[in-house]
C-alpha positions in Angstrom: 16.4 -8.3 -26.1 13.1 -6.5 -26.1 11.5 -9.1 -23.8 14.5 -9.0 -21.4 14.3 -5.2 -21.1 10.6 -5.3 -20.6 11.0 -8.0 -17.9 13.6 -5.9 -16.1 11.4 -2.8 -16.2 8.5 -4.9 -14.8 10.7 -6.5 -12.1 11.8 -3.0 -11.0 8.1 -1.9 -10.8 7.3 -5.0 -8.6 10.3 -4.2 -6.4 9.0 -0.7 -6.1 5.5 -1.9 -5.2 7.0 -4.3 -2.5 8.8 -1.3 -0.9 5.4 0.6 -0.8 3.7 -2.5 0.7 6.4 -2.8 3.3 5.9 0.9 4.3 2.1 0.4 4.5 2.5 -2.7 6.6 5.0 -1.2 9.1 3.0 2.0 9.5 -0.2 -0.1 9.9 1.4 -2.2 12.6 2.7 0.8 14.4 -0.7 2.5 14.2 -2.4 -0.7 15.5 0.0 -0.7 18.4 -0.8 2.9 19.2 -4.5 2.3 19.0 -4.1 -0.7 21.3 -2.2 1.4 23.8 -4.9 4.1 23.6 -7.6 1.5 24.3 -5.6 0.0 27.1 -5.1 3.4 28.7 -8.9 4.1 28.5 -9.5 0.8 30.3 -6.8 1.7 32.9 -4.7 -1.3 31.9 -1.0 -1.3 31.4 0.2 -0.2 28.0 2.2 -2.3 25.7 4.4 0.7 24.5 4.8 -1.2 21.2 7.1 0.7 18.9 8.8 -0.1 15.6 12.3 1.2 16.1 13.6 3.7 13.4 10.3 3.5 11.6 10.5 7.0 10.1 14.1 6.3 8.8 13.3 2.9 7.4 10.2 4.2 5.7 12.2 7.0 4.2 14.7 4.6 2.8 12.0 2.4 1.4 10.3 5.4 -0.2 13.5 6.5 -1.9 14.0 3.0 -3.2 10.4 2.7 -4.4 10.6 6.1 -6.2 13.8 5.3 -8.0 12.9 1.7 -8.9 9.7 2.8 -10.5 11.2 5.4 -12.8 12.0 3.1 -15.8 8.7 1.3 -15.7 6.6 4.4 -15.4 8.6 6.0 -18.3 7.8 3.1 -20.5 4.1 3.1 -19.4 3.8 6.8 -20.3 3.2 7.9 -16.7 5.9 10.6 -16.6 5.0 14.2 -17.0 5.9 15.4 -20.5 5.1 18.4 -22.7 2.7 16.4 -24.9 0.6 19.4 -25.8 3.6 21.4 -27.0 4.9 18.4 -29.0 1.4 18.1 -30.6 1.8 21.5 -32.2 4.7 20.3 -34.3 4.9 18.1 -37.3 6.2 14.6 -37.1 9.7 15.4 -38.2 10.1 18.3 -35.7 8.6 16.2 -33.0 11.0 13.3 -33.8 14.0 15.7 -33.6 12.8 17.1 -30.3 12.3 13.5 -28.9 15.8 12.5 -30.0 17.3 15.5 -28.4 15.2 15.1 -25.2 16.0 11.3 -24.9 19.6 12.0 -25.6 19.9 14.8 -23.0 17.8 12.8 -20.4 19.9 9.7 -20.9 23.1 11.7 -20.4 21.7 13.4 -17.3 20.4 10.1 -15.9 23.7 8.4 -16.7 25.5 11.1 -14.7 23.1 10.7 -11.9 23.6 6.9 -12.0 27.4 7.3 -11.8 27.1 9.7 -8.8 24.7 7.4 -7.0 26.9 4.3 -7.6 29.9 6.3 -6.3 27.8 7.5 -3.3 26.8 3.9 -2.4 30.4 2.7 -2.9 31.8 5.3 -0.6 29.2 4.4 2.1 30.0 0.7 1.7 33.7 1.3 1.8 33.6 3.4 5.0 30.8 1.3 6.6 28.5 4.3 7.0 25.3 3.6 8.9 22.1 5.6 9.7 21.8 7.5 13.0 18.7 5.7 14.1 18.3 3.1 16.8 18.5 0.5 14.1 21.8 1.2 12.4 21.0 0.6 8.7 24.0 0.4 6.3 23.5 3.5 4.1 24.8 1.6 1.1 21.6 -0.5 1.0 19.1 2.3 0.2 21.7 4.1 -1.9 22.3 1.0 -4.0 18.6 0.7 -4.6 18.5 4.3 -5.7 21.5 3.7 -8.0 19.8 0.6 -9.5 16.7 2.6 -10.2 18.7 5.3 -11.8 20.5 2.7 -13.9 17.2 1.2 -15.0 16.0 4.7 -16.0 19.2 5.3 -18.0 18.7 2.0 -19.8 15.0 2.9 -20.5 15.9 6.3 -21.9 18.6 4.8 -24.1 16.1 2.2 -25.2 13.6 4.9 -26.2 16.3 6.8 -27.9 17.3 3.8 -30.0 13.6 3.2 -30.9 13.2 6.8 -32.1 16.6 6.8 -34.0 15.4 3.7 -35.8 12.3 5.6 -36.9 9.9 4.0 -34.4 7.5 5.7 -32.1 8.4 6.0 -28.4 6.7 3.5 -26.2 4.9 6.1 -24.2 3.0 7.3 -27.3 0.6 4.3 -26.8 -0.4 5.8 -23.5 -0.8 9.2 -25.1 -3.0 7.7 -27.9 -5.2 6.0 -25.3 -5.6 9.3 -23.4 -6.5 11.1 -26.6 -9.1 8.5 -27.4 -10.4 8.5 -23.8 -9.4 4.9 -23.2 -6.7 5.4 -20.5 -6.6 3.2 -17.5 
């Protein structure tokens, strides 16, 4: 089970990275088109007027998908902002209690967010809602990616909660230990 979960978290991180690469490629192509048009204008040649339709909208959708898909993997890698310094002031038992409470609360909040995002995507799919741009993107697509990312985060939080309840250390503590030792990276 551990390997399956870690593979899912890694796959979500790769999907997030692909979204960011797609944004970079589209913006780069659009920028190259504008630079070409500027050069052609300086040379008194006809412009290409190259334009990626609905670029801002599509990049926004991809950024939302990338952000949500990365949540679970970054939690497991210890890249989320936490109150490590405050937790360090407490003994191991108190810290464990705080971690159990925090993971439980965060999992419940993330579960609720997942439920609402799934409902949001379902309503958009049911009513065939599309974006307002030139390219009419079905809104259920980016919303489903957000819901999937939220679901992965919920699973990761429950995963961490189970680890702590069984007496283990949360996965992100490895990253904390590396930072403390100056071996982060």
